[in-house]
N, C-alpha and C positions, 0 to 999 in steps of 0.2 A: 347455558349452564356449563360449568367447568368440572371435568373429572379431577381426581387428585393430582395427577402429574401436571395438568394444565394450571390448576389452582396454585400449585407450588411455585411454578414459574411466575405467575401473576403476582403472587405474594412477594416474591423477591424483587420484582420490578416496582411494586408499590412501595416497599421499604426503601429501595434505591432512590426514589423520588424525594424522600424526606432527608436523604443524606447529602444532597447537592450542596456544596460549600459556596459555589459562586452564585451570584444573584441571577435567578431565572424566574420567568413568569410561571404562574400556576400551570398554564397550558404546556409550556416547554418542559417543566419537570415531569409531568405525567404523560407526555407524548408517547414514550416507549411502551408504557402499559396500555394505553388506549389503542395504539397501533397493533400490539400483540393480541388484544382481545378481539379487535375487528378481524384480524387474520384467522384466528381460531374459530370464531362464531359467525362471522359475517355481519355482525351487528355493530353499528357505529355508536357506541356508548360515549357519553360526554362526561359522566360523573364517575371518577375513579373509585369512590366509596361504594357505589352501587355494584361495581365489578366484584368487590370483595364479598358480596352477599350472594353471588351467583355460583355457589359451590354445591354440587350435587349431594355430597355427603351431609350437608346441613339439613336436608329434607328427608322425609320418609319415602317409602315405596308408594307407587301409584294406588289410589283408592280403587277398590274392586268395583264400585258402583259408577263413579264419574270419571275416573282416570287421572284426576288431579293429584299431585303429591300430598301426602300427609305433611303437616307442618314441621314435624321433627321425626327422627327415626323411631322414637318411643311412643309417638302419638297413637291413640286407639280410636280417635274420633275424627272424621273428616270435616274440617271447618267449611269446606265448599258446599257439601251436599247433606251433611248430617249423618252419613253412614258410620256405623260402628264396626270396627274390625271384628271378624267372626272368628 
């Protein structure tokens, strides 16, 4: 998962991949983003779109019961275990 500073850089690299004017393969266009993500997280992601969903701010705090994050910052129900925020 990426914090806001890491996500901002990833977002810029993602946008940059779409602005290449010369013909490049999909892998060449997104190489910089994929390399950055691997450097920051240690995970070798192959799907650039998936990286854009790995933003901590998109999810809520950890559930008090199971520890998994709530699906959104405003969620009051844990989809993983059924716990309701107290």
